[in-house]
C-alpha positions, 0 to 999 in steps of 0.5 A: 480496462482489465487492469483497472477492474483487477486493480479495484478487485485487489483494492477491495480484497486487500481492504477486507483482509486488513479489516477482517482477517488480520485484526484476528491475528495481531502481533503486539496489539497491532495489525499490518497495513496491507493497503499501504503495501498495495499502494507502495507496490503499485506506485513503484511498479507503475509510477506516480499516476497509478500510485496516486489513484491506487492510494486515493481509493485505498484511503477512501475505503478507510475513510468510508468505514473507519475515519472520523476525519473524512479525507485524511487517509485518502490524502495521506495514501495518495501522497504515499502512492505519488511519492513511491511512484516517483521511484518508478525508474528504480523498478527491477524485476524480482527485487524485494529489497527496494520495495521492503525499504519503501514500505518501511519508510512509507509506513513510518511516515504514515504513522508519524503523520498519524501520531501528529494529527491524532495525538499532538493536536490533542496535547498528548505527547507520549511519543516514545511509548507510542513509537515503541508499542505501536509504530515499530511493531506495525512497521516490522509486521508490515515489512515482513508481510510485504515479502508475501504480498509484494510477490503476489502483486508482482506476479499479477502485474507480470501476468497482466503485462504479458496479456496486454503485450499479447493483445497489442500484437496483430491477429496475424502474429498470434499463434 
């Protein structure tokens, strides 16, 4: 139960950071996708089921506050969390390279889906300009922030896992 409450708090705090602080700090007019980092991290650390649910709630936050097409972000983030959860077996402690690659690939896929839905269906085909000025800077910015945010999520996960392990021990074995 404690893990679920902390996960909800992390989703809300990450959403608030993504929607308030980081728009004030844009690089090349783009902001990082912190909710994507959270979704990828939880999917990668806990598996496809947790990734799916964290992705759903991250997407739901965006859908509720910013989306004209309700459910689009929830669905995309769910798929991102689920697909990254499939790589749960590759999870190694303290390794930042794999999560950075996963975030880069996920952010690239997310932006390509967004481009298809938002621009191609409206017959706007200037992909290379969009790629150069929006997708690439956002992917780089998000991957760089993955170094910080993934470490935070990893430390929280490690602390929760230690507390859960301690709680499973018999009261007679505790010190």
